mmCIF file as gemmi writes it, N, C-alpha and C atoms, coordinates in Angstrom:
data_model
loop_
_atom_site.group_PDB
_atom_site.id
_atom_site.type_symbol
_atom_site.label_atom_id
_atom_site.label_alt_id
_atom_site.label_comp_id
_atom_site.label_asym_id
_atom_site.label_entity_id
_atom_site.label_seq_id
_atom_site.pdbx_PDB_ins_code
_atom_site.Cartn_x
_atom_site.Cartn_y
_atom_site.Cartn_z
_atom_site.occupancy
_atom_site.B_iso_or_equiv
_atom_site.pdbx_formal_charge
_atom_site.auth_seq_id
_atom_site.auth_asym_id
_atom_site.pdbx_PDB_model_num
ATOM 1 N N . MET Axp A 1 ? -52.489 94.678 -32.29 1 0 ? 1 A 1
ATOM 2 C CA . MET Axp A 1 ? -52.596 95.434 -33.529 1 0 ? 1 A 1
ATOM 3 C C . MET Axp A 1 ? -51.733 96.686 -33.425 1 0 ? 1 A 1
ATOM 4 N N . ALA Axp A 2 ? -50.876 96.888 -34.384 1 0 ? 2 A 1
ATOM 5 C CA . ALA Axp A 2 ? -49.984 98.05 -34.395 1 0 ? 2 A 1
ATOM 6 C C . ALA Axp A 2 ? -50.64 99.218 -35.118 1 0 ? 2 A 1
ATOM 7 N N . LEU Axp A 3 ? -50.332 100.416 -34.643 1 0 ? 3 A 1
ATOM 8 C CA . LEU Axp A 3 ? -50.801 101.61 -35.326 1 0 ? 3 A 1
ATOM 9 C C . LEU Axp A 3 ? -49.875 101.911 -36.497 1 0 ? 3 A 1
ATOM 10 N N . VAL Axp A 4 ? -50.456 102.256 -37.62 1 0 ? 4 A 1
ATOM 11 C CA . VAL Axp A 4 ? -49.676 102.587 -38.8 1 0 ? 4 A 1
ATOM 12 C C . VAL Axp A 4 ? -50.068 103.989 -39.248 1 0 ? 4 A 1
ATOM 13 N N . PHE Axp A 5 ? -49.09 104.824 -39.436 1 0 ? 5 A 1
ATOM 14 C CA . PHE Axp A 5 ? -49.334 106.191 -39.878 1 0 ? 5 A 1
ATOM 15 C C . PHE Axp A 5 ? -48.754 106.373 -41.27 1 0 ? 5 A 1
ATOM 16 N N . ASP Axp A 6 ? -49.555 106.94 -42.154 1 0 ? 6 A 1
ATOM 17 C CA . ASP Axp A 6 ? -49.086 107.2 -43.509 1 0 ? 6 A 1
ATOM 18 C C . ASP Axp A 6 ? -48.263 108.471 -43.586 1 0 ? 6 A 1
ATOM 19 N N . LYS Axp A 7 ? -48.601 109.431 -42.739 1 0 ? 7 A 1
ATOM 20 C CA . LYS Axp A 7 ? -47.963 110.737 -42.839 1 0 ? 7 A 1
ATOM 21 C C . LYS Axp A 7 ? -47.889 111.366 -41.448 1 0 ? 7 A 1
ATOM 22 N N . LEU Axp A 8 ? -46.764 112.001 -41.145 1 0 ? 8 A 1
ATOM 23 C CA . LEU Axp A 8 ? -46.587 112.677 -39.867 1 0 ? 8 A 1
ATOM 24 C C . LEU Axp A 8 ? -47.4 113.971 -39.857 1 0 ? 8 A 1
ATOM 25 N N . ASP Axp A 9 ? -48.193 114.157 -38.825 1 0 ? 9 A 1
ATOM 26 C CA . ASP Axp A 9 ? -48.986 115.382 -38.671 1 0 ? 9 A 1
ATOM 27 C C . ASP Axp A 9 ? -48.108 116.447 -38.024 1 0 ? 9 A 1
ATOM 28 N N . ARG Axp A 10 ? -47.328 117.132 -38.848 1 0 ? 10 A 1
ATOM 29 C CA . ARG Axp A 10 ? -46.364 118.117 -38.339 1 0 ? 10 A 1
ATOM 30 C C . ARG Axp A 10 ? -47.057 119.25 -37.573 1 0 ? 10 A 1
ATOM 31 N N . ALA Axp A 11 ? -48.168 119.704 -38.042 1 0 ? 11 A 1
ATOM 32 C CA . ALA Axp A 11 ? -48.893 120.777 -37.353 1 0 ? 11 A 1
ATOM 33 C C . ALA Axp A 11 ? -49.382 120.294 -35.987 1 0 ? 11 A 1
ATOM 34 N N . GLY Axp A 12 ? -49.832 119.046 -35.929 1 0 ? 12 A 1
ATOM 35 C CA . GLY Axp A 12 ? -50.28 118.483 -34.657 1 0 ? 12 A 1
ATOM 36 C C . GLY Axp A 12 ? -49.141 118.323 -33.671 1 0 ? 12 A 1
ATOM 37 N N . VAL Axp A 13 ? -47.991 117.863 -34.152 1 0 ? 13 A 1
ATOM 38 C CA . VAL Axp A 13 ? -46.81 117.716 -33.29 1 0 ? 13 A 1
ATOM 39 C C . VAL Axp A 13 ? -46.372 119.088 -32.79 1 0 ? 13 A 1
ATOM 40 N N . ALA Axp A 14 ? -46.337 120.089 -33.671 1 0 ? 14 A 1
ATOM 41 C CA . ALA Axp A 14 ? -45.95 121.441 -33.275 1 0 ? 14 A 1
ATOM 42 C C . ALA Axp A 14 ? -46.898 121.971 -32.202 1 0 ? 14 A 1
ATOM 43 N N . GLU Axp A 15 ? -48.174 121.715 -32.368 1 0 ? 15 A 1
ATOM 44 C CA . GLU Axp A 15 ? -49.159 122.157 -31.376 1 0 ? 15 A 1
ATOM 45 C C . GLU Axp A 15 ? -48.903 121.504 -30.021 1 0 ? 15 A 1
ATOM 46 N N . LEU Axp A 16 ? -48.604 120.211 -30.031 1 0 ? 16 A 1
ATOM 47 C CA . LEU Axp A 16 ? -48.305 119.505 -28.78 1 0 ? 16 A 1
ATOM 48 C C . LEU Axp A 16 ? -47.06 120.069 -28.098 1 0 ? 16 A 1
ATOM 49 N N . LEU Axp A 17 ? -46.006 120.317 -28.878 1 0 ? 17 A 1
ATOM 50 C CA . LEU Axp A 17 ? -44.743 120.801 -28.309 1 0 ? 17 A 1
ATOM 51 C C . LEU Axp A 17 ? -44.858 122.212 -27.745 1 0 ? 17 A 1
ATOM 52 N N . LYS Axp A 18 ? -45.873 122.969 -28.164 1 0 ? 18 A 1
ATOM 53 C CA . LYS Axp A 18 ? -46.085 124.325 -27.662 1 0 ? 18 A 1
ATOM 54 C C . LYS Axp A 18 ? -47.174 124.382 -26.598 1 0 ? 18 A 1
ATOM 55 N N . SER Axp A 19 ? -47.769 123.242 -26.26 1 0 ? 19 A 1
ATOM 56 C CA . SER Axp A 19 ? -48.89 123.213 -25.323 1 0 ? 19 A 1
ATOM 57 C C . SER Axp A 19 ? -48.463 123.476 -23.88 1 0 ? 19 A 1
ATOM 58 N N . ALA Axp A 20 ? -49.417 123.912 -23.083 1 0 ? 20 A 1
ATOM 59 C CA . ALA Axp A 20 ? -49.165 124.166 -21.661 1 0 ? 20 A 1
ATOM 60 C C . ALA Axp A 20 ? -48.779 122.874 -20.937 1 0 ? 20 A 1
ATOM 61 N N . GLU Axp A 21 ? -49.363 121.765 -21.332 1 0 ? 21 A 1
ATOM 62 C CA . GLU Axp A 21 ? -49.054 120.482 -20.693 1 0 ? 21 A 1
ATOM 63 C C . GLU Axp A 21 ? -47.605 120.073 -20.951 1 0 ? 21 A 1
ATOM 64 N N . PHE Axp A 22 ? -47.146 120.255 -22.192 1 0 ? 22 A 1
ATOM 65 C CA . PHE Axp A 22 ? -45.757 119.939 -22.518 1 0 ? 22 A 1
ATOM 66 C C . PHE Axp A 22 ? -44.812 120.871 -21.764 1 0 ? 22 A 1
ATOM 67 N N . ALA Axp A 23 ? -45.163 122.161 -21.725 1 0 ? 23 A 1
ATOM 68 C CA . ALA Axp A 23 ? -44.336 123.142 -21.005 1 0 ? 23 A 1
ATOM 69 C C . ALA Axp A 23 ? -44.23 122.765 -19.527 1 0 ? 23 A 1
ATOM 70 N N . ALA Axp A 24 ? -45.344 122.329 -18.942 1 0 ? 24 A 1
ATOM 71 C CA . ALA Axp A 24 ? -45.33 121.936 -17.531 1 0 ? 24 A 1
ATOM 72 C C . ALA Axp A 24 ? -44.444 120.707 -17.319 1 0 ? 24 A 1
ATOM 73 N N . ALA Axp A 25 ? -44.492 119.756 -18.255 1 0 ? 25 A 1
ATOM 74 C CA . ALA Axp A 25 ? -43.657 118.556 -18.129 1 0 ? 25 A 1
ATOM 75 C C . ALA Axp A 25 ? -42.173 118.915 -18.23 1 0 ? 25 A 1
ATOM 76 N N . VAL Axp A 26 ? -41.824 119.764 -19.182 1 0 ? 26 A 1
ATOM 77 C CA . VAL Axp A 26 ? -40.433 120.188 -19.357 1 0 ? 26 A 1
ATOM 78 C C . VAL Axp A 26 ? -39.962 120.956 -18.122 1 0 ? 26 A 1
ATOM 79 N N . HIS Axp A 27 ? -40.82 121.844 -17.604 1 0 ? 27 A 1
ATOM 80 C CA . HIS Axp A 27 ? -40.467 122.615 -16.409 1 0 ? 27 A 1
ATOM 81 C C . HIS Axp A 27 ? -40.241 121.674 -15.218 1 0 ? 27 A 1
ATOM 82 N N . GLY Axp A 28 ? -41.074 120.672 -15.087 1 0 ? 28 A 1
ATOM 83 C CA . GLY Axp A 28 ? -40.924 119.708 -13.993 1 0 ? 28 A 1
ATOM 84 C C . GLY Axp A 28 ? -39.6 118.968 -14.048 1 0 ? 28 A 1
ATOM 85 N N . ILE Axp A 29 ? -39.178 118.582 -15.243 1 0 ? 29 A 1
ATOM 86 C CA . ILE Axp A 29 ? -37.891 117.908 -15.389 1 0 ? 29 A 1
ATOM 87 C C . ILE Axp A 29 ? -36.754 118.866 -15.03 1 0 ? 29 A 1
ATOM 88 N N . ALA Axp A 30 ? -36.869 120.123 -15.485 1 0 ? 30 A 1
ATOM 89 C CA . ALA Axp A 30 ? -35.841 121.125 -15.159 1 0 ? 30 A 1
ATOM 90 C C . ALA Axp A 30 ? -35.758 121.348 -13.65 1 0 ? 30 A 1
ATOM 91 N N . GLU Axp A 31 ? -36.893 121.361 -12.972 1 0 ? 31 A 1
ATOM 92 C CA . GLU Axp A 31 ? -36.901 121.512 -11.511 1 0 ? 31 A 1
ATOM 93 C C . GLU Axp A 31 ? -36.233 120.313 -10.843 1 0 ? 31 A 1
ATOM 94 N N . SER Axp A 32 ? -36.431 119.12 -11.392 1 0 ? 32 A 1
ATOM 95 C CA . SER Axp A 32 ? -35.763 117.929 -10.856 1 0 ? 32 A 1
ATOM 96 C C . SER Axp A 32 ? -34.252 118.052 -11.002 1 0 ? 32 A 1
ATOM 97 N N . ILE Axp A 33 ? -33.816 118.543 -12.158 1 0 ? 33 A 1
ATOM 98 C CA . ILE Axp A 33 ? -32.384 118.755 -12.379 1 0 ? 33 A 1
ATOM 99 C C . ILE Axp A 33 ? -31.865 119.78 -11.375 1 0 ? 33 A 1
ATOM 100 N N . ARG Axp A 34 ? -32.579 120.901 -11.235 1 0 ? 34 A 1
ATOM 101 C CA . ARG Axp A 34 ? -32.178 121.945 -10.285 1 0 ? 34 A 1
ATOM 102 C C . ARG Axp A 34 ? -32.025 121.364 -8.885 1 0 ? 34 A 1
ATOM 103 N N . GLY Axp A 35 ? -32.946 120.524 -8.491 1 0 ? 35 A 1
ATOM 104 C CA . GLY Axp A 35 ? -32.891 119.915 -7.165 1 0 ? 35 A 1
ATOM 105 C C . GLY Axp A 35 ? -31.719 118.973 -6.975 1 0 ? 35 A 1
ATOM 106 N N . ASN Axp A 36 ? -31.184 118.445 -8.08 1 0 ? 36 A 1
ATOM 107 C CA . ASN Axp A 36 ? -30.053 117.522 -8.01 1 0 ? 36 A 1
ATOM 108 C C . ASN Axp A 36 ? -28.694 118.207 -8.06 1 0 ? 36 A 1
ATOM 109 N N . VAL Axp A 37 ? -28.66 119.503 -8.379 1 0 ? 37 A 1
ATOM 110 C CA . VAL Axp A 37 ? -27.382 120.21 -8.476 1 0 ? 37 A 1
ATOM 111 C C . VAL Axp A 37 ? -26.777 120.328 -7.079 1 0 ? 37 A 1
ATOM 112 N N . GLN Axp A 38 ? -25.529 119.89 -6.948 1 0 ? 38 A 1
ATOM 113 C CA . GLN Axp A 38 ? -24.863 119.914 -5.651 1 0 ? 38 A 1
ATOM 114 C C . GLN Axp A 38 ? -23.709 120.904 -5.671 1 0 ? 38 A 1
ATOM 115 N N . VAL Axp A 39 ? -24.031 122.14 -5.299 1 0 ? 39 A 1
ATOM 116 C CA . VAL Axp A 39 ? -23.027 123.204 -5.166 1 0 ? 39 A 1
ATOM 117 C C . VAL Axp A 39 ? -23.341 123.976 -3.893 1 0 ? 39 A 1
ATOM 118 N N . ASN Axp A 40 ? -22.309 124.505 -3.269 1 0 ? 40 A 1
ATOM 119 C CA . ASN Axp A 40 ? -22.498 125.27 -2.037 1 0 ? 40 A 1
ATOM 120 C C . ASN Axp A 40 ? -22.613 126.747 -2.355 1 0 ? 40 A 1
ATOM 121 N N . ASP Axp A 41 ? -23.519 127.43 -1.677 1 0 ? 41 A 1
ATOM 122 C CA . ASP Axp A 41 ? -23.638 128.887 -1.738 1 0 ? 41 A 1
ATOM 123 C C . ASP Axp A 41 ? -23.806 129.428 -3.149 1 0 ? 41 A 1
ATOM 124 N N . ALA Axp A 42 ? -24.53 128.739 -3.997 1 0 ? 42 A 1
ATOM 125 C CA . ALA Axp A 42 ? -24.776 129.228 -5.349 1 0 ? 42 A 1
ATOM 126 C C . ALA Axp A 42 ? -26.262 129.091 -5.652 1 0 ? 42 A 1
ATOM 127 N N . GLU Axp A 43 ? -26.806 130.123 -6.243 1 0 ? 43 A 1
ATOM 128 C CA . GLU Axp A 43 ? -28.209 130.09 -6.648 1 0 ? 43 A 1
ATOM 129 C C . GLU Axp A 43 ? -28.334 129.279 -7.934 1 0 ? 43 A 1
ATOM 130 N N . VAL Axp A 44 ? -29.29 128.385 -7.97 1 0 ? 44 A 1
ATOM 131 C CA . VAL Axp A 44 ? -29.57 127.589 -9.162 1 0 ? 44 A 1
ATOM 132 C C . VAL Axp A 44 ? -30.999 127.911 -9.569 1 0 ? 44 A 1
ATOM 133 N N . VAL Axp A 45 ? -31.185 128.36 -10.82 1 0 ? 45 A 1
ATOM 134 C CA . VAL Axp A 45 ? -32.502 128.816 -11.261 1 0 ? 45 A 1
ATOM 135 C C . VAL Axp A 45 ? -32.958 128.066 -12.509 1 0 ? 45 A 1
ATOM 136 N N . VAL Axp A 46 ? -34.268 128 -12.661 1 0 ? 46 A 1
ATOM 137 C CA . VAL Axp A 46 ? -34.903 127.443 -13.857 1 0 ? 46 A 1
ATOM 138 C C . VAL Axp A 46 ? -35.573 128.589 -14.585 1 0 ? 46 A 1
ATOM 139 N N . ASP Axp A 47 ? -35.266 128.735 -15.868 1 0 ? 47 A 1
ATOM 140 C CA . ASP Axp A 47 ? -35.902 129.739 -16.712 1 0 ? 47 A 1
ATOM 141 C C . ASP Axp A 47 ? -36.658 129.024 -17.823 1 0 ? 47 A 1
ATOM 142 N N . ASP Axp A 48 ? -37.92 129.413 -18.007 1 0 ? 48 A 1
ATOM 143 C CA . ASP Axp A 48 ? -38.745 128.84 -19.066 1 0 ? 48 A 1
ATOM 144 C C . ASP Axp A 48 ? -38.763 129.793 -20.256 1 0 ? 48 A 1
ATOM 145 N N . TYR Axp A 49 ? -38.779 129.231 -21.464 1 0 ? 49 A 1
ATOM 146 C CA . TYR Axp A 49 ? -38.853 130.038 -22.678 1 0 ? 49 A 1
ATOM 147 C C . TYR Axp A 49 ? -39.467 129.195 -23.785 1 0 ? 49 A 1
ATOM 148 N N . THR Axp A 50 ? -39.74 129.813 -24.914 1 0 ? 50 A 1
ATOM 149 C CA . THR Axp A 50 ? -40.327 129.112 -26.043 1 0 ? 50 A 1
ATOM 150 C C . THR Axp A 50 ? -39.548 129.437 -27.307 1 0 ? 50 A 1
ATOM 151 N N . THR Axp A 51 ? -39.216 128.409 -28.061 1 0 ? 51 A 1
ATOM 152 C CA . THR Axp A 51 ? -38.641 128.589 -29.393 1 0 ? 51 A 1
ATOM 153 C C . THR Axp A 51 ? -39.693 128.023 -30.344 1 0 ? 51 A 1
ATOM 154 N N . ASP Axp A 52 ? -39.386 126.952 -31.035 1 0 ? 52 A 1
ATOM 155 C CA . ASP Axp A 52 ? -40.409 126.251 -31.806 1 0 ? 52 A 1
ATOM 156 C C . ASP Axp A 52 ? -41.138 125.236 -30.921 1 0 ? 52 A 1
ATOM 157 N N . ARG Axp A 53 ? -40.802 125.252 -29.627 1 0 ? 53 A 1
ATOM 158 C CA . ARG Axp A 53 ? -41.43 124.384 -28.625 1 0 ? 53 A 1
ATOM 159 C C . ARG Axp A 53 ? -41.173 124.979 -27.247 1 0 ? 53 A 1
ATOM 160 N N . ALA Axp A 54 ? -41.87 124.473 -26.249 1 0 ? 54 A 1
ATOM 161 C CA . ALA Axp A 54 ? -41.637 124.909 -24.871 1 0 ? 54 A 1
ATOM 162 C C . ALA Axp A 54 ? -40.286 124.373 -24.419 1 0 ? 54 A 1
ATOM 163 N N . ALA Axp A 55 ? -39.552 125.171 -23.642 1 0 ? 55 A 1
ATOM 164 C CA . ALA Axp A 55 ? -38.226 124.756 -23.182 1 0 ? 55 A 1
ATOM 165 C C . ALA Axp A 55 ? -37.936 125.38 -21.82 1 0 ? 55 A 1
ATOM 166 N N . SER Axp A 56 ? -36.986 124.805 -21.116 1 0 ? 56 A 1
ATOM 167 C CA . SER Axp A 56 ? -36.519 125.325 -19.835 1 0 ? 56 A 1
ATOM 168 C C . SER Axp A 56 ? -35.009 125.166 -19.769 1 0 ? 56 A 1
ATOM 169 N N . SER Axp A 57 ? -34.367 126.069 -19.048 1 0 ? 57 A 1
ATOM 170 C CA . SER Axp A 57 ? -32.931 125.96 -18.836 1 0 ? 57 A 1
ATOM 171 C C . SER Axp A 57 ? -32.645 125.971 -17.342 1 0 ? 57 A 1
ATOM 172 N N . VAL Axp A 58 ? -31.558 125.327 -16.952 1 0 ? 58 A 1
ATOM 173 C CA . VAL Axp A 58 ? -31.118 125.309 -15.56 1 0 ? 58 A 1
ATOM 174 C C . VAL Axp A 58 ? -29.764 126.011 -15.528 1 0 ? 58 A 1
ATOM 175 N N . THR Axp A 59 ? -29.65 127.039 -14.689 1 0 ? 59 A 1
ATOM 176 C CA . THR Axp A 59 ? -28.44 127.852 -14.638 1 0 ? 59 A 1
ATOM 177 C C . THR Axp A 59 ? -27.931 127.962 -13.21 1 0 ? 59 A 1
ATOM 178 N N . ILE Axp A 60 ? -26.629 127.78 -13.036 1 0 ? 60 A 1
ATOM 179 C CA . ILE Axp A 60 ? -25.981 128.038 -11.749 1 0 ? 60 A 1
ATOM 180 C C . ILE Axp A 60 ? -25.467 129.469 -11.822 1 0 ? 60 A 1
ATOM 181 N N . LYS Axp A 61 ? -26.008 130.335 -10.984 1 0 ? 61 A 1
ATOM 182 C CA . LYS Axp A 61 ? -25.637 131.75 -11.011 1 0 ? 61 A 1
ATOM 183 C C . LYS Axp A 61 ? -24.471 131.982 -10.057 1 0 ? 61 A 1
ATOM 184 N N . HIS Axp A 62 ? -23.275 131.663 -10.554 1 0 ? 62 A 1
ATOM 185 C CA . HIS Axp A 62 ? -22.064 131.827 -9.759 1 0 ? 62 A 1
ATOM 186 C C . HIS Axp A 62 ? -20.887 131.978 -10.716 1 0 ? 62 A 1
ATOM 187 N N . PRO Axp A 63 ? -19.912 132.82 -10.403 1 0 ? 63 A 1
ATOM 188 C CA . PRO Axp A 63 ? -18.768 133.006 -11.304 1 0 ? 63 A 1
ATOM 189 C C . PRO Axp A 63 ? -17.984 131.72 -11.595 1 0 ? 63 A 1
ATOM 190 N N . GLN Axp A 64 ? -18.024 130.755 -10.706 1 0 ? 64 A 1
ATOM 191 C CA . GLN Axp A 64 ? -17.275 129.511 -10.883 1 0 ? 64 A 1
ATOM 192 C C . GLN Axp A 64 ? -18.089 128.406 -11.564 1 0 ? 64 A 1
ATOM 193 N N . ALA Axp A 65 ? -19.311 128.702 -11.98 1 0 ? 65 A 1
ATOM 194 C CA . ALA Axp A 65 ? -20.202 127.671 -12.518 1 0 ? 65 A 1
ATOM 195 C C . ALA Axp A 65 ? -19.603 126.944 -13.719 1 0 ? 65 A 1
ATOM 196 N N . LEU Axp A 66 ? -19.009 127.67 -14.655 1 0 ? 66 A 1
ATOM 197 C CA . LEU Axp A 66 ? -18.405 127.015 -15.823 1 0 ? 66 A 1
ATOM 198 C C . LEU Axp A 66 ? -17.268 126.092 -15.413 1 0 ? 66 A 1
ATOM 199 N N . ALA Axp A 67 ? -16.478 126.521 -14.459 1 0 ? 67 A 1
ATOM 200 C CA . ALA Axp A 67 ? -15.375 125.682 -13.98 1 0 ? 67 A 1
ATOM 201 C C . ALA Axp A 67 ? -15.913 124.424 -13.298 1 0 ? 67 A 1
ATOM 202 N N . TRP Axp A 68 ? -16.97 124.571 -12.505 1 0 ? 68 A 1
ATOM 203 C CA . TRP Axp A 68 ? -17.56 123.401 -11.841 1 0 ? 68 A 1
ATOM 204 C C . TRP Axp A 68 ? -18.082 122.4 -12.863 1 0 ? 68 A 1
ATOM 205 N N . GLN Axp A 69 ? -18.71 122.913 -13.924 1 0 ? 69 A 1
ATOM 206 C CA . GLN Axp A 69 ? -19.215 122.012 -14.955 1 0 ? 69 A 1
ATOM 207 C C . GLN Axp A 69 ? -18.063 121.351 -15.692 1 0 ? 69 A 1
ATOM 208 N N . ALA Axp A 70 ? -17.047 122.131 -16.045 1 0 ? 70 A 1
ATOM 209 C CA . ALA Axp A 70 ? -15.914 121.579 -16.793 1 0 ? 70 A 1
ATOM 210 C C . ALA Axp A 70 ? -15.139 120.556 -15.964 1 0 ? 70 A 1
ATOM 211 N N . ARG Axp A 71 ? -14.93 120.853 -14.699 1 0 ? 71 A 1
ATOM 212 C CA . ARG Axp A 71 ? -14.127 119.982 -13.839 1 0 ? 71 A 1
ATOM 213 C C . ARG Axp A 71 ? -14.928 118.801 -13.294 1 0 ? 71 A 1
ATOM 214 N N . ASP Axp A 72 ? -16.139 119.087 -12.804 1 0 ? 72 A 1
ATOM 215 C CA . ASP Axp A 72 ? -16.908 118.07 -12.084 1 0 ? 72 A 1
ATOM 216 C C . ASP Axp A 72 ? -18.174 117.607 -12.789 1 0 ? 72 A 1
ATOM 217 N N . GLY Axp A 73 ? -18.592 118.325 -13.833 1 0 ? 73 A 1
ATOM 218 C CA . GLY Axp A 73 ? -19.825 117.956 -14.528 1 0 ? 73 A 1
ATOM 219 C C . GLY Axp A 73 ? -21.061 118.076 -13.66 1 0 ? 73 A 1
ATOM 220 N N . VAL Axp A 74 ? -21.148 119.141 -12.854 1 0 ? 74 A 1
ATOM 221 C CA . VAL Axp A 74 ? -22.241 119.245 -11.881 1 0 ? 74 A 1
ATOM 222 C C . VAL Axp A 74 ? -23.62 119.232 -12.541 1 0 ? 74 A 1
ATOM 223 N N . LEU Axp A 75 ? -23.779 119.921 -13.655 1 0 ? 75 A 1
ATOM 224 C CA . LEU Axp A 75 ? -25.085 119.924 -14.328 1 0 ? 75 A 1
ATOM 225 C C . LEU Axp A 75 ? -25.344 118.605 -15.049 1 0 ? 75 A 1
ATOM 226 N N . THR Axp A 76 ? -24.311 118.029 -15.625 1 0 ? 76 A 1
ATOM 227 C CA . THR Axp A 76 ? -24.46 116.746 -16.302 1 0 ? 76 A 1
ATOM 228 C C . THR Axp A 76 ? -24.883 115.667 -15.318 1 0 ? 76 A 1
ATOM 229 N N . ARG Axp A 77 ? -24.24 115.646 -14.155 1 0 ? 77 A 1
ATOM 230 C CA . ARG Axp A 77 ? -24.612 114.657 -13.13 1 0 ? 77 A 1
ATOM 231 C C . ARG Axp A 77 ? -26.017 114.907 -12.606 1 0 ? 77 A 1
ATOM 232 N N . ALA Axp A 78 ? -26.382 116.173 -12.435 1 0 ? 78 A 1
ATOM 233 C CA . ALA Axp A 78 ? -27.724 116.506 -11.953 1 0 ? 78 A 1
ATOM 234 C C . ALA Axp A 78 ? -28.778 116.063 -12.961 1 0 ? 78 A 1
ATOM 235 N N . ALA Axp A 79 ? -28.51 116.272 -14.245 1 0 ? 79 A 1
ATOM 236 C CA . ALA Axp A 79 ? -29.455 115.852 -15.283 1 0 ? 79 A 1
ATOM 237 C C . ALA Axp A 79 ? -29.571 114.331 -15.322 1 0 ? 79 A 1
ATOM 238 N N . SER Axp A 80 ? -28.44 113.663 -15.228 1 0 ? 80 A 1
ATOM 239 C CA . SER Axp A 80 ? -28.444 112.205 -15.218 1 0 ? 80 A 1
ATOM 240 C C . SER Axp A 80 ? -29.245 111.668 -14.035 1 0 ? 80 A 1
ATOM 241 N N . GLY Axp A 81 ? -29.088 112.317 -12.888 1 0 ? 81 A 1
ATOM 242 C CA . GLY Axp A 81 ? -29.839 111.918 -11.701 1 0 ? 81 A 1
ATOM 243 C C . GLY Axp A 81 ? -31.333 112.117 -11.843 1 0 ? 81 A 1
ATOM 244 N N . ALA Axp A 82 ? -31.733 113.004 -12.749 1 0 ? 82 A 1
ATOM 245 C CA . ALA Axp A 82 ? -33.157 113.248 -13.016 1 0 ? 82 A 1
ATOM 246 C C . ALA Axp A 82 ? -33.673 112.376 -14.151 1 0 ? 82 A 1
ATOM 247 N N . GLY Axp A 83 ? -32.807 111.488 -14.666 1 0 ? 83 A 1
ATOM 248 C CA . GLY Axp A 83 ? -33.226 110.581 -15.721 1 0 ? 83 A 1
ATOM 249 C C . GLY Axp A 83 ? -33.084 111.136 -17.123 1 0 ? 83 A 1
ATOM 250 N N . VAL Axp A 84 ? -32.34 112.238 -17.277 1 0 ? 84 A 1
ATOM 251 C CA . VAL Axp A 84 ? -32.136 112.842 -18.579 1 0 ? 84 A 1
ATOM 252 C C . VAL Axp A 84 ? -30.82 112.337 -19.166 1 0 ? 84 A 1
ATOM 253 N N . GLU Axp A 85 ? -30.852 111.855 -20.385 1 0 ? 85 A 1
ATOM 254 C CA . GLU Axp A 85 ? -29.646 111.389 -21.066 1 0 ? 85 A 1
ATOM 255 C C . GLU Axp A 85 ? -28.934 112.599 -21.66 1 0 ? 85 A 1
ATOM 256 N N . VAL Axp A 86 ? -27.676 112.778 -21.321 1 0 ? 86 A 1
ATOM 257 C CA . VAL Axp A 86 ? -26.887 113.9 -21.811 1 0 ? 86 A 1
ATOM 258 C C . VAL Axp A 86 ? -25.885 113.365 -22.818 1 0 ? 86 A 1
ATOM 259 N N . THR Axp A 87 ? -25.902 113.921 -24.028 1 0 ? 87 A 1
ATOM 260 C CA . THR Axp A 87 ? -24.97 113.52 -25.078 1 0 ? 87 A 1
ATOM 261 C C . THR Axp A 87 ? -24.278 114.757 -25.63 1 0 ? 87 A 1
ATOM 262 N N . ALA Axp A 88 ? -23.128 114.555 -26.23 1 0 ? 88 A 1
ATOM 263 C CA . ALA Axp A 88 ? -22.38 115.664 -26.845 1 0 ? 88 A 1
ATOM 264 C C . ALA Axp A 88 ? -23.073 116.072 -28.143 1 0 ? 88 A 1
ATOM 265 N N . GLN Axp A 89 ? -23.099 117.347 -28.399 1 0 ? 89 A 1
ATOM 266 C CA . GLN Axp A 89 ? -23.67 117.858 -29.64 1 0 ? 89 A 1
ATOM 267 C C . GLN Axp A 89 ? -22.653 117.684 -30.754 1 0 ? 89 A 1
ATOM 268 N N . THR Axp A 90 ? -23.078 117.148 -31.884 1 0 ? 90 A 1
ATOM 269 C CA . THR Axp A 90 ? -22.145 116.95 -33.004 1 0 ? 90 A 1
ATOM 270 C C . THR Axp A 90 ? -22.535 117.795 -34.189 1 0 ? 90 A 1
């Protein structure tokens, strides 16, 4: 038997996306990405924040970080290794 929904519960979805459990799941994925980043002598950090939902960012704190991403895709490969699909923003 399939579930059928007449209307999306937007308030319920918003509540879920802002929940501590969702934030913990997002943080865990970001930590997996951080662990997959392969750079020498560079600090890699995870920062958590909230917009309309819980979010985390992974940052390589090094002057060459942008060049490493542009040339080698270090963050893209790290995300892929953590099971995250990376697509271009259009």
